[in-house]
MARDREN-174945 format. One record per residue: x, y, z of N, C-alpha, C in turn. Coordinates in steps of 0.05 Angstrom, whole numbers, plus 5000, padded with zeros to 4 digits. Example, Ala and Ser with C-alpha at 12.3 -4.5 7.8 and 13.67 -1.06 7.14 Angstrom:
2
526448865156524649105156526449345156525749555142527349795143525850015157
END
This chain:
995
501049795001499950024989501750265001501450504981502450644987501550905010503851015014503151175041502651495031501251625046501351915033503652115052504252335037506152505051506352715032505652975050505853205039507453315020510553125020512253164995512652984973512053094949511952944921514452924911515852624912518752554905518452424882520452404861519852294832520851984845520951794837522351554838521651354818525151284817525051114794525050844808523150744800523550314816525150164801525350314770527450004762530650054781530750294797533250204804533250324842532250104847531750164881534050114890535150324916537450294936536850074952539350054954538849734978539349845014538449705032538249855050540949865068542749685063545349775070546349965056547349975029547550225023546450495034543250495046542650785058543750735089544350515093544750515129547950595127549650595100552450655109552450915112550051015092551351335079550751425108547751325116546851565150549551525164550651375177552051275193555051475179555151535161557151755152557351975168559352145155559852405163559752645144558252545125559052675100555652855100555053065094552153175097550953175075552753175048550453145029549552875019552152665033551152355028548152285053548352435074546252395089543752475082544152725064541152735049540152685031541952495014540352324986540652075009541551995016540451775038538351765036537551935060534652045074531652035054533352165023531552145004530451894998532351734991532151544988530151305005531251295028529551145051526651235047525851565045522851665039521851515016523451534993522651474967521551074967522250954981521450744995519450705001519050835027517250825039514750915028514951075016512351154986510751004980513350804969512050684945512350334959511650364992510350094996512949885011514950005013517449795031517749875050517649665064518549645099521049665112522449895115525649805113525949955147525549695163524749845192527849865216529549675198532449685208533949985208532850125188534050405192532650585210530850525227529650615248532150775265533050565281535450595296537850815295538050765261541050885245539751115252537151235245536651495241536151565268535951395287535151635308538051695326539651435316542751455328545251675308544251735275546751835265544652125260543052075249540752275237539752515256538152405276537252675295538552825312541452765316543052945326544853095302543553245289544553315262543253585272544753785262545354015260544154195229544154065211544054135195540454155184540354435168538254435161536254315142537554185124535653985107536353785121537853695128537453425137535653365158534853635178533053605202530153525177530253795163527153745145526753555143529253375119528153135110527352875136529152915152527752725181525252765188524253005187520452955187519452915174520452865142519152845128518652465130521152445134520652105143520151995165519052165187517852065216515452165206513952335182511852295182509552095169512051955153510851655145511351445145513251415163513451235182510751045198510950865207508750725218508950765247507450915256508151085290505850875304504050735302502550495312502150195310501350025339502049765318498749695300498049425300495949355290493049475312493449505337492149515354489949815357493349925341492550255348493450465369494950335384497050335402500050455389500550655402503650785395506450655392507350635376510050385376511350595406512450385418514650465448516850655433518150535412520150695398519851045397516951035384516351295384516751525400517351405430517451625450520651705452523651585441525851605433524951955414523351885397523452195377521852415394519752305419518652605424521152855437522252725452525252865475526752945447526552915426528053095396526553365400523453165385521953505378521253715397521253655426521253815448524253975445526953885443529854025440528054255411527754075390526954285363525654505366523654575390520854765393523154975416524454875421525955045441528755045427529355085410531455095390532155395382534655415383535055825389535255835353533955665337534255765301531855695304530155885292527756065286525755785261527655745237527755475220527555255234528255205257528454915267525654855281525055085283522255115308519155105295520655295269518055365249516755065231519654865226518954635210518354465226518554445250518054295273515654235282514154565283511254575292509954595264510054565239509254425220508554165212509954065228510853805227508053645240508153745264505753685290504053765276503053875263500854015242500353705235501353555227501153335207500553055230500953065258500552815278498352755285497752585293493652435295495152315322497652275327496852105354497852335372495352245389495152485413497552295439498952155443500852065456503552235454503852285429506352435420506352685417503552845413503053155420502953165450501753045468500953145489503053225508505853145503507153225521508553475505508253585483509453745475507654065468505453935489503354235483504654545494506354435528507454705535509254865515510754575501512254775482510754925466509054805452507854915430506155235439505555215454504855545473506555655471508755585492511155765481511855895458510955805437512655905420509656025407508256105416507056355403507556585408509656625430510656905436514056905428514556725412516556795398516956985390519557075385518957475372519157355344520457125332520657185299517157045289515557215271513157205255513256795243515256825238515556555223514056305241515656325263514556105286512656155295510856435306509356385315506356295289506356385269504156305251504456035252506355865259506355525252505655455283505655625305505355485320501655505330500455755319498455825307496855475301498655495276496455235265497754965283498354965293499454725309497954725334497354905350494754985359492954795355491554965329489154815321488854555312491654495304491554185295491054025322493154115342492053885368488953925382488054185374484954255381483354045370484453955337481653835323482753575331483253445348484253175350482253035361481752755356479952725368479552805408480952815416481452905450482953105453483053285431483253655437483053805452479953815444479453915471478953855495480253615495480653515536483753615533485053635516488453655514488853935520488054075511487354395500485654555501483654615522480954635522480954985523482855085526483655365528483955485500484755375489485555445453484255635443481155635443480955945430480756165449480356105486481856435488483856495492485756265484488856405486489456485446487756415437488956505406486856705400484556795419483156975414485757195430486957265448488357365462490557475441491157255433494157245411493757375390490257425379489357515356489557815355488657975384488158125386491158365393493158185399495458405401497758335374496958165365499358075337498258235314500758295303500958535280502958355253504358175259503457975235502257935211500857905188498757915178498457575174500357445172500657155165499357055187501157155212499657065233497257055250496357315245494357405244492257185225492657175210490557035189490556785196491956535207492756325219491156295240490656605258489956595286487256555278485656705258483356835258481756475244484156375223482556155214482955965228483355945253483555805283480355765288479956095296477856125312474756085293475856125265473256065246473155775241475855695254474555235243473555265273475055275298473955165321471955255338472255555329470155725351469255995337467255845322465756095296464556295319463356305331462156535348463956665354467056495361468956855370470256975341469856815324471357035295469357125290466857095285464457275289464657555300464857535328464657665349467457945338469657745337472057925333471458075304470857895287469458095253469358315266465858365284464258575278465158795301467158645317468558785335470659065311472158975302473259105286472859125258469459255249469059165222469959475213470459675223471059935208474159835207475959645214478359615200479059375183476659245173476959055155478459075129478859285116478459475091482159475099483459455123486759525126488259255127486359095131487358835143489058715119490458525117491358465099490558265084491158195053489958015040488857725048491157565061490157335065488657315084488457555095486357575125483357615117483557795098480457765081480157615068482057455049480257215040478957015059480656985088478656845107475956965120476957185116473757365127471557275105472357275075469557195064469356925066471356785067470456405066468056385101468756605126467256635137464456605131464356945115460956965109459756855103461056685080459656445051459156325082460056155099459055925116457256005128457956315151455356345159452056425147452756505122450556565107448856325097451056175094449655895088448355795107449055855124447355665156445155805164445456135162443456355170442956445151441456545130440156695112439756865112437756935143437857205157439257355166442157335160443857445169445657605153445057535125446257615098447457865102443958025112443958305101446558465116447858435140450058585152451558515137452458195131454858215124455658245093452958315082453058375050454758685055453958865069456059065074458959085080460258865089462658815089464158715064462658565049463558545022462658765001461458855005460959084983463659324997464359395027466459565033469159395027470159105017472158985012472158994982469959084966471259174931472359424928473059464955475459814945477859654958478359394965480659314965482859364946485759334953487359424934488059094925487658874935487958694923486658484903487258474878485458374862484558104868485357944885484257664885481757684908481957984927480257944949477358084932478458274914476058404896474858174876476857934865474757754852472757514868474657584902473357294919470157454923470757734925468257954938465457954910466557974891464657914879463357694870464957424870462957154873461757114891462457124922460657144938458557384942458857634926456457744928453857584912454757584887453157384875451657144891454156964900452256724910450956834929451157084952449257094969446357334970446757444942444457674935443457574909441657684907440757634878439257944875439558204885439258434891440458464854438758784850440458964827443259064835442259164859444459334863447659124869447058934877448658704884449958604868448858474846449158434812451158634793449658914797451059164788454359164797455259114827457359184837457858974825457458704832459258494821460358574790458758614768458558664743461358804743460559094756462659324746465059134756465058984779468358964796469558774775468458534759469058364734469758504721468458724709470058924685472159054693472859104722475259264720477159034719476658884736479358614734480158614703477958534696478058524654481158714647479758954650481659104635483959164655484359134684486759094698488658944696487758744696489158434695491458354670493158324676495158274645495158024634493957874657494757564650491857424634492957294611490057264592489057004608489656864631488056584642486856794658486456994672485757104690483257254678483357304654482057424633479757284637480457084621478756854614476656754636477956694658476756654675474856844684475557114686472957294692470057354671471657264643470157294627468557064630469556784639467356624646464956604669466556754690464556904707461857144704462857294678462357494667458557344653459457054641457956914619455456774638457856654667455356584687453256724697454457054698452457274701450857284683451757284660449457344639447157234639447456964647445356794640443356714661443856874684442356964716440257134712442457344704442457674703442157784682440157724661441457864639441258204635439158244648437658534652439958674654441758644683443058864683445858804675445358564660449158614643448058674624446458784612446458994582446959234590447759334618448359534622451659584628453359374615455459304629456859214601455659184574455859214545458259274526458259574535461159694527463959574542463359594574465759544587467059284578464859104582465858734568467158894539465358984522467559004500470659114491470859284523473659364518475559114520475058924530476458694532477958544504476758694488478458664453480458734450481359014467484359144469486258884465484858664486487258404487488058294456490258164452491358084424490357734432489457634451489157444455487057344436486957084411484057164395482556874419482556814440480956644454478756924471480157044481479457254493476957394476478757444456476357674445474457444432474757194425472457104418469657034445471256954469469556954482467957214487469157424487468757674493465557734476466857694446463757784434461557594437462157344444460157074456458457214477459757254498457657434511456357704506457557884484456358064476453558044465453957864440452557844432450657734440450057614463447557574479446357854486448457984494446358254514446458524495445258434469444658674448442358724445442058924458438959074455438459304435435859424437435759624409436359814422437359894453439260134461441860174455442659944464446459854448447059784431445559774415446259664381447859714370447260064370448760264353451760234368451260334395454160364410455160144394455659914397457359594391457559594369455059674347456559614319457959914315458859994323460660344318462760214329463160024351465859944367466259694351465459514344465359314320466359424300465359694281467459754259470259814266469960034285472960094295474859834293474459644300475759444299476259264281474259274260475559154238477059384222476559664231478559824201481659714219481659724241484459604263485559384257483859194241485558944232486958964205485559184188487559274161490459244164491259394193494959464195495659244191494958974194496258794195499758754212498658884232500658764257500758534266498658474270498958134287497958054259499957684258498557474241496757384248494657414271491757344274489557454263489857744250488857964250485757754227486657644201484857494195482357424209483157194227482457094242480657204263481557384272479357564287477357824267478457904244476158034224474157804213474657614218472357424210471057434226472057384259469857364285468157624284469457874273468258104276466058214255466658044232464258014212462157824221462157574230460657414245459557544262460857784281458457914302457058094284458558294268456558494248454258314241454958114229452757964213450157914230451457884264449057744276446857914288449158174293447158524293445958514275446058564258444658624237442058524222442258214232440358044225437658084262439358154270436658224300435658524293437658624285437058974281437859074256435758994234436159074210437059354205436159564220437059834225439459884221441559704227444259724235445159714210444559504183445959464173447059654152445459854144446160024126449360194129450060174157451860334167454460084167453759904165456659644160457259504141454959544115455059314101457259394078457559644075458659824055461959794060462159834088464259744103466159464091463959274101464358974095465458914071463659064057464358984028467859024009468959244035471859244018473558944018472858824041473858554047472558344029471558334020470858163994473058003980475058193976478758053967480257983988479357944018480657904029482657684032485557614032486757434036485957164056484257244070483156994093480056954073480756744064478556644054476056594069476756494094473956454113472656734110474756954131473257234119471557324101472657324075471557384058469157194051468656974053466556784055464056874074464656964102463357074119462157364109464457524098462057784078460557704064461557594038459257564024456457424031457057194049454557024062452757304080454957494095453257724110451457854083453457934059451558124042448657984029449157694019447157574013444957634030445057654058443257534075441857864075443258034065442658314079441158444051441358384030440358424011437858394003437058124015434358044018432758124043434358144064431758224084432158644085433558834073433859034072432959114048430459104030429859154002431659473996431059614018431759914010435459984008436959704018439459664008440459533977437859493969439459343944440559513922439359633925441959923901443359933899444660023923447660023934449259783938447959663949450259363946450759263920448059253907449159153876451759323876451159633867452659793855455959743869455759793894459159653912459759433901458059223898458958953888460259023867458759063846460059073819462659193813463059463834465359573829467759443851467059323860469859083881469258823872467858823849468058473838470658363829471358483823474458443810476358393831475758473858478358493879477458253891475258013886475357693897477357533879478657343901480457293886480157023894478456843909477156583917474256443907474556313895472656103878470056183888469356073918467356053925466756383933467556603942466956883942466456863919467856793896466756843866464256813868463256483870461256343866459056413879458956623905456856713923456157033912458357043899457757403893456357393870456957233852455857173828452657163825451256973846449156883866447357173859448357323877447357553882447257743860449257703842448557913814446257743802446157573801444557453785441257353786441157433821438757483841438557763840439158013835438658193853439558363828440758413809441458523783437458593771436458763781433458823770432459033749434659253750433659463733435359453703435059523684436659563658439759593661439359803680442559863681444259633699442959583722444059343727445059113716443058963701442858783687445958803667445159043653447959123626451259113648450659213665453759283679453758983690451758863700452558573713454758423687452958443665454958173641456758403641457058623627460058793629461058733648461058683678463658663697463958373694462558123682463357843680464257803662463557873640465357933612468158043620468458253632471958463640473058223652471458093674473657863690474257663676472757523651473057353634475557503618476157623608477957783584476157703559479357713545478257693524477857303510475257303492474757023488476456883457477256633448477256473467478656513484478556263508481356283524483856113513483155983484484555893474485555923437487155903432487255893408488555683391488055693369489455363345490355533326493255583325493655663296495655553283496555503259498655423248501555413258502655193252504855253266507755463267508355573287510455853278508956073283505855993280504156353288502956233306503556313335501756273352500756503364498656493374497056723380495156763409496456853432495056763454493456993466490956993460488157133464488957283483489657293504489657453522491857513535493757593505495457803497495757993477492857923470492558203450492558433459491658503486491258723496493258853517494958653522496858683549498458483555501258543553502958383554502958263586503258033594503157913613504957653627506957703620508357513616509957413639510057663658510357603689508157413705506557353686504557213711503257033691503156953670502556773652504156613638504056433628505656233614504256103587505356023571503455973547504355613550502255453541502455143543501755073517504854973497504254883468503854583464502454473456502154183439501954153420502754003410502553963369499053803375498053893350495553763349494153853310493453573304492853523271490053693264490453833244487754013240486453853223484053923207482353653199484153673170484753823150486253823139488553693134489753583156492053463153494353663164494253913161497654023174497854023200499154073210499654083233499754483249499354383271497254603283498754623322499454893334499754823361497955013378497354823398494754903415496455053441494955313438495955453465494655623482495255573510493355643530494855763548493355943563494556193577493856083600495356043614496255943654496756063665495156103689496556423710498956213718500756363724502556183752503456283777502556583778502756743800501356953798498856993821496957083816498057403831497257523827497557873837496357873869497757943893495357873928493358123926491557853925489158033930489258343949490358473943490458723960488358933958487659063967485259313963485959513946486359443923486359663905484559743886483960003878481160003870481960043836480459933819480259953793479459743780479959633753479959343749481059323729482058993724484458963703482658843671484558963665483159013631483258813613484658653616483958323607484558123617486158093641486257923662484957873692482857873687481457803703480857663727479657603755480057453767477857113761476157203749474256953733475756813721478056883700479156833683481456623693483056723716484756603723483956393747481756383748480456083762480055953746478355963724477255823708480555643693481355823684484655723684485555483688485555623718486355373741484455153740483155153726481454863729479454903739477455073754475755083770474255153753472454883739469454943719467354893740466854863768464754913777464455223779466155363786466655603785464555753757465455593734464655583708461955633700460455333721458155363720456255573730456855643751456655913760456356163744458856163745458156363708455956333691456156153678454456043667452156053670450456003702448256003716447056343720450056523719448656783728447956893706449556873689449056923656446556863648445256613648444156593637441456793650440956773666439156963694439457313690441657313683441457613671440257643639440457413626440557493593437157373600436957273615433357233607432157453631433657663647431857933659432058063643434858033628433958273601431758283582430958003573428358013558425558223563425958203596423758273616424358653611427458733614426558893610428159093596429158993575429959143546428259133529427259383521425259383494426259233460429059323468430359303439430159023435429758863414431858463422433658503409435158793388437158623386439658703405438758823426440758843450441158563470438258483468437458243481438758013464438657953433440357823427443057863426444758073423446558133426448257943448446458123478447857913494447757613500444957553493444557193493446857133476448557223451450257073438452757173456453257363463455857373481455957143502453657113518453256973537453756633523452656603509453656283491455956363489457156513476459856413470462556393493461656613511462356523534462456173546460656143545460055763550460855633543461255613511462055463482464455503505465955713503468955733503469255583534468155593550469455463577467955113563466555063550466354813548469054743530469854843512471454783496473954833515474754963528477154933539477054713567474854593575474454423586475254133583474054093553474353843545476553853524478954023530481053993505483353943525485753883510488253663524489153953536488054173540491254393548491254353575487854293596489354273611489353983624490353953652491553663661488853563671487253823680484453643687482153733676480753463660478053553642476453633662474453773646472153863663470253673669469853703695467553473709465153473689463853213706461353213685458953303697458953403720457453543736456253893727459053923727459854253712458654263667459654123664459354063636455954043627454553873645452253843644450454173655451354293669450154483689450854703658453154693650453354903620451454813598451154603594450054523571447454573575445854633595443054603612442754913605444655103608444455363604444855463580446055363555445455323535443755333520442155123527439354933515437555153525438055293550435855383563436455773547438155833531438256103522436855983499438255763483436655803454434055703454432355563472429955533467428955653504426255823504426155923531423555883529421955763564419655743559418355903580415655973586415056133609415355933633415555663633415455533655418355583671419655463648424155603654423855843667422455963654422956313662422856323688419856193697419256303725421156163747422255793738423955773764426255913759427755933741429656123743430356383762428356573750427956833753425756813788424956643794422756693818423656433840423256163825423856053847426156063861428356113849431856083865430956303895429856513888429456683905428056653926426256453920423356393938425056183956426156033944428455863969429755943982431256253973433356273987431556454017429956584002427256694030426056534046425856224035425256014055427255914068430155904063431955824076432755994099431756284092433256404120431056454133427756334132426356414148427256044163426555924154427755624174430455674181432655854183434755914199434156034225430656234216430656414238428156254256427756014244426855904260426755754281429355524267431955484276433155564310434055814299435556004327432356044349429856134338427856224357428055904379428055634363427255444374429655404387432255454385434855314408434355564434433555884421432656064445430755894472427755834456426655784463427655494498428955284466430255034488431955194497433755324505435755384526434255594561431355714546430155884568429055584593429855724616428955534633426655554643425155354644422355324646421355224684421455384694420355424732416955444732416855194743414455094759414554994785412055164798411655184826409155104831408654994863407054934864404455084876401755054874400255284878399955334908400555174923400155194950403155254970405855364951407255414963407555764963407855754993407956065009408956344992407656504994408756684982408956974999411657085003411857325021411157595010409557725022407857965007409658145016411858294997413658515005413358755019409858885007409759105011408659055044407958815048406458805081408958725098411258695094413158675107414358895130415558795150417059025166419159145151420059435145422459485140423759655160424059575177425759685204428259545201430759775200432759645207433759565173431859505149432759375126435359665112437459515100437759655081436659705051436559915042436659825003436659634993439959524997439959284985438959025000438059005026436158855040434058765022432559025022430158995011429658934979431759014968431858934937432458584938433458464958434058234960431958044966429358244986427258094990425158074970425658234961424058194927424557994910427657984908428157804882427457564901427857444919427457254926424657194927422357414936419557334928419257214909420357424885420057304854420557064843423357044858424756664847423056454864421856544891420056314898417756344881416356574876413856554860414256394832417056474818416156324790417656004793417455974814418455704819421955644818423755844816426755794811428055734841426855694857427955484877427155334889424955114863423554954866426054694849426054514862429054324851428254114837428254054817426853834806428153574812426653354818427353104835426452954817428252904800426952664771428052404786425652294811426652044812427151844788425951844776425851624747429151584734429951874735432651884724434551814743434051794774436251694794435751454794433251294787434251084792434950814765434550994739436450964718439350924726440351164747443251074753444650954766442550754776443850544800444050244783446650254795447449954776448149774800447049544790447149334809450349154815452049184829455248994835455048804835453248734851452748334860450648244860450747954856448547834865446847874888444447674882442047754907443147484925445047314910445747104930448447154943449747324932451747334946452247454979454647494985453747465022452747785022455047995005454848185013452948334996452048474984450548534963451448924957451448964942453049284930450849314907450249624910449449684894450649984890451550134855452350414855450050664852450050754861448551144845451151224832451351264799452851454797452551724782454251894799453052104796455352324762454652374749457752504728456552734731459352854740459053134730461053234718462453504705463253524682467053404676466953324707471153284702471053074722468852944726469152664748466952614757466952274770464952164768464852054800462652114806462151984845461151744840461751494852460651354858459851264884456851294886455751244914454650974926456950764930456050584932454950454966452250314958450750164981452749994986453449845008453949535021452549385035450649235036450249125051450648865063450848795087450948545103448848395102449048095091447248015080447247665099449447655115449547505135449347595163449547345174449447315201452647435221453647475212456247505226457347885211459847955236460448205236462448145204462748275189464948315160466348495178470048395178471548635180473348655162474748915164476448985134474948955115473349045113470548995086472549235070473149235043474249405029473349424998472849584988471349584967473349654943475649584929477549484915476349674882476849794873476149914849479649954825478649924800480849964793480250124759480650294746479950384721480550254687480450294667480850254645479750564637481950634613481750844587482151114619481851404605481651654616480651684639481351514661479751534687481451444710481851694733484251544747482651604778482851454801481551424823483251614836481951714853482452014869483351924891481951634909481951634933482351324938484751194966485351044967482850894989482750574977480050494990481450465029478450495044478850455065477950205081479050055100477849865116474849925131472849785131470049755142469649565159468749645181467449445199464649395200463349185185459849135173458749055203457749015212455448925230453048735221452248465226450748375217447348465202448148445184445048495167445248855162446948995171447749305173448549345139448849615128449549745104451249925113452349965100455650205096454450405067455450635065454950755043458050885038459050735022461350855009461751034985463551294985463951454965467151394950466551364927469651394908469451524884470951714890470952024867472451904842472351874828474151844804474652034782476352224775476552394759477352334721475952484714475652424679477252614658479452584648480652654635479452724601478452614588477152674563474952444565473252524540470852344532471552104520473651924523474151724515472351564536471351324529469351124541470250964555470750954588471550834610470250654623471850414630470850124653471550234678469450164698470550124727470049884733472149764750471249394750473749334776472249274794473149164822472948874844472948984859471848724882471648794907470648674925469648684958470948504964473048614979474148324995473548435035474048175041472648175083474148015085474547995117474047755129472347735146471147455160468747465178470047435196468347475221469647415249469947195263469546935243469746675252471446505239472246645209475646565208476446825194478446995219480247205203481947155196483046925190485846905168485046855130481746845132481546835111479346975098480647105075479647355060477747265029475347295039472847355022473247494996473047484967472647534947470547634927468747754929467347844914467348054888467747874859468048074836465348204824466148464827463248614822463248634797460948714779460348744761461449074750462349054719463749304718461349484713462949744720461950054706462250124683460750204666461250204635460650544640462750754634461651124631461351084611459651224601457251294573459251574561460051584532460751814531458152004527455851804524453552094522452852234557455052144571454852394596456652644585458352564566460852774566459453104533458052954529457353064500454153204502454953484489451753474478451453644456448753694448448653754427449454114419450854094394451054404393451154454365451154754359451754884334452754954316454255044293456255074278455255154262456955344234456355434216456455304193456555254177456855004152459455044146460455314146463155304128465655214161465055284177466455184200466854844203463454674195463654444188465554314174465654404158467354414128469754474140471354604148473454714165474354434175472654414199474054174218473954004197472053884189472753644174474453534158475453764147477753744133480753724153480953874169482553914194483553654208480953504209481253284236481953064222483852924235485152684221484352394238482752434260482052204266479152134252478051884238476551874222475551514236473051494237472351194248469951154229469151064203467750914186465650754192464050724206462050504207459950464185459450224181457650154159455150094175452850134158450250224164449249834165448249854190446949524189445049564216442449674197440049664219437749484206435449434213433349394217431649554209432049814212430149984205430250034177428150064154427550064130426850414121426850604140426450854135427851024135429551164111432251344119431251534142429751684143428251874170428851744189427051594194427451444220429951334235431151284215433351144215435851384227435451594220436651844229436051974261433351944259432552014279433651904305433451624292434551404315437051484323439751654304441751644302442551824322440552064313440652284333439952214368438652084370437352084389439851884410440551754399442251554416445751614413446051794393448652014395448352274411446352344415446052564438447152834409446852794390447553014370445753174357446253414344444153574333444453524304443353474294442953494255443553794253445053834226445654054216443954154195443853944174442553914157441054134143439854294144437154474128435754364121433254444130430454314112429854464090431354424065430854604049427554454025426954554011425354453994427254263971426354013969427053863946425953973922429353993911428254163878428554403871428054603897428754853898431754953888432455153877434355273869435455383892437855313901439855473914441855553915442855773935443955943938447555823931448755883910450555633892453055693912453355683936456155743945457755483955455955233943456954993950455954763937457754503929457254313910454654183925454654133946452154023951449454083944449254363945446354553944446454563912448454593889449154643866447954313849448454083868447953893862444153823867444053913886440953893897439454093881440554303869438254463852438154303821440254283813439754063788438153853788438353743799436153533808433753563804432453783827429553933825429953993788431554153785430454263760430754143736431953963734432953653712430653483710428753503739426053433734423653563723423453803726421953923706423253993671425354043679426854123643426953873629427153643642426353383623423953323615424253413585421053293573419353593566420753763578418654023575420054233557420254483559420454693538422754633523424754553540427754483520427654343498424854113506425053843480423153963472421754113472418754173463417154223473416654083503414254023517413554273527413254443526413054693530410054723552408254513548405854443562406954263594408654143591409454023615408854133644407854053663406954103685409053873706410754083728412453973742410453803763412353643768411553393792411153513812410553383834409053443866411953443878413353573886415253593909414953543940416653373946416553353976417453623991416653554019417053804033419253954038421253784045423453824063425753634053428553644055430953544034430853294056429853204084429652974092427052854099425452954082423152734066422152684043421152454039420052464015421552134013420552063989421151763980424451693953426651883962427351923933430051703946429951603958431851293973434851303974435351653987437551654001437451894019439651934037438852124050441952194056442952364067445852614073444552784093446252704113445752894140447552974157449053124165451253214184450153274219451453164224450953224267452853314278452653504295455253554308454053614341457153554351455753564383458653694394458653764415460553914441461353714454464153724474464053514497464853754512465553684538464853864561467453974572469953784551472653844543474454094530471454134509471454354486472154104460471754004452472453704432470453644416470553724388468353724367467953404367465053444354464853134345463553164323464053074296463453154266462452894263459852844252457652504240456552634211457452464193456752524162455552154172452152204164450251944155449652054132450351824115449951744082448451444078446051454079445151244071443651204050442850944039441050894018439350624016438050694006435850404002436950293976437750023986437749853963434749673955435449513930433749393917431949233943433649083958431848903979429349083998429949314000429749414020429649534046432949424044434149584062437149774064437249904090439050104083441350054079442950134066445950094067446950444063449850394071451450604066453450704088454650814099456450844117456151164134456751124166456351354179459151454190461051674183463351764186463451884205464751864224465151994252468052174249468752424255471152584250472052624280474052664294474152814310477652844314478153084328480153154338482552944357480452824383483152614386481652384377483252154379482951924385479351764394479651884417478151764440475651754426474852074425471152124419471651914390471951894375472151784358471151544349473351334367472451054376470451014392469951234413467851224434464951154418464751464401462751544389461951294369463451194353463450864333462450634345463850644371462850384386459350484392458650704404456350694411453750744395454350764365452550754341453750474333455550404330455250054328453449944344452949984367451449884389447549934387447850084379445150204376444150294352445250284332444850304302442150054294441449764312440749674295436949734290435949864323433449924326432750064355430450124358430350324382430650134402429649834402430349744417432249544435435049564408436549414418439149674429
END
């Protein structure tokens, strides 16, 4: 058995020291060798070795030493050796050390006295301590504060012994007199702690006697005062009014630690608006005055907790909290923005947005390497403000549009998504946004941002000038056509170089080709080798545009988006342009661009040919421009916008549901007592106490004080550990907290004999660690015992707790009986909870996370939606897949949405006006993406653990010919444990609701 010691020493079990070597070193005169030998002896004792032969050697050769290091190590040795026999009696040889301890307590050196007094605090043997009491009391009057402060702790330790009150019954009186005359702050703190622990009434009397001087006490003593106030107020809530005055006075203390504890104590004792406001102000001051990032994060967490229960009061401190954005730490900035976004109201939204705009402008300086990430957070925060309060959108949208060409693609993507939503929700800003977008479109360098910007241009260019400007902007960014030319050998012409030499950024790729007449020719394609950096440069590129560069790099998905945008603009031009000639000219130009993209994709110039989806999409656009019907025009010009509006409505609905789910629903019984505030006596009550009474009445009336006793849930957590026929029955109630598991084990002796040395021995597998060592108990016949075991959890990996019960019977002490316990499996579901994240964030994490667990679908469930709901329920995750209408044309900023749109449009186009069937009626469409009988389903699930780990799941199932479901469930995470644990859980639960 390992032994406890206040000294933590590293021990290498591979090279144990020999007792003879230690003994030889102890008997020598070399002090350094003695110190090393004592350390080795302590290491062996801590790890369960027994070396009794060293005791006499240590008494003879080490005890008389005057060296401070040797004396300190000697006290550690004496702390961990066995001092009692099996019957609990003190060993006779322990008397030998009593005289040495008495001599140390009277030693002229204050260090020897102090460490000896500290050693006595760790002794539990009354027979050893009793002869030393006079020497301990004498040290209370020593000249050095180091001795006095340890003497006070020694007195407290003696008084707390089982027979301490008989040994030193006058200890409270002695310490109270000591406290009144002592000047050293540490000694006063220990004395007050002794009264607080052993004679609470005396500590309270001393506090109120010197209440005017509390602010001048030392930091350590003030901390003990706050602990006393918390304990007294928890025991007697009616007296908290007079203590809150002390807390408020301590808010002006010079120590940051005291101020922090004061704010926390104030919040825990009072819910009055004045108290909460004072605590919030204190936290904000600490947030600005402290430079340590860990302190800032802790204070922000306290403000977050305060926001959950006192949101109205926290709204007043929004601007103070926002000042924490001055910290360069990204985590602090992110947490600050998360807190502030929940506290925005119509009153403070203008100030908040103005502050965020200033921060966005600061990120252009480029002084910090994480400015791009910070700018992305600011854009998301402004986006959230603009959605909640549309009136502020006009003040920020044009500023943010300057960052469409940001080098941070995620930040630029957030900006363009924000613009897309604002242009729909704020019709008054449509004209200015479109104008600004067309002016800055050439700056965009990311393909995904270009795709979303093109969708905006195609949907919201409504007037004649806007449509013409949109077509001209796209043509300008595409450059000269065709993308490559074929000429006779020796006469190579590069279409992209007709108007401007770009040899520094473009190279020619030449390949021989055979023409139809049998002559040789060369294919020449302009390929970009080094794009200019996407800086904020106002102007346009005359021939080499961003669209041309991206398409020549092989991004034909963007080419398909360009084709769709041109198709929409030409169709809308037919409605707003009276001149058919202009419409035909625009249509021909659009067709030429599409054909050129197809020609480039199907040529051998590029290493990667055009993909089938993009080619089909461009071909579809060509067919639409050649033969357009009213039904097709309606789909392209109206249905797409309607789908986007439905997507925004669905997003708003989901956010509203999340807010409702987070809201605490409190119930109160109709016969519960309610105190009427106006009928109470107010004599002798301060304003703070009156406010506190009101808040308590409101909480009582709304049921906030009512504790939810979910007895059924508690019964589900009781696990049977042994059988009913075993002589000892045991069951455990498992309580799972965030970072630890508490096992409350009930052990019942079902025999007629007394069980001695009964011990609950537990062991763990996985990232679980036992905190306490097992203890021995004696169990009377047919009696029971409650045993608690604490287990620390360090990750979400599924762990197993196993063990046995060992005991001896009174009839046969020599024989030990063992009962093996059932295993306790710690479920991962206790550590993860449903969470939300943006699609961009999900895709980013999916690409970054290295651990993947692929689980094959094996279930008796035959309905795709039912299977998905079963997986969601089993894994405690949230489905992120939005409920769009099947067949709607969605914003083309992701491949899944484009494919989804193609499926719906092709169902209508196929056999309709494009093929001469203008009167074809579209078939009815299912209501949502996760409904209908399409035969396949794909959905993303997301959850977050209490340790901050992200869990990503993709469910892809398809109904096979035999009616069964097939496919795969992929789990990705940053750590291996959560991926494996979730995979095991899904494998176990996926077969059906009853398994």
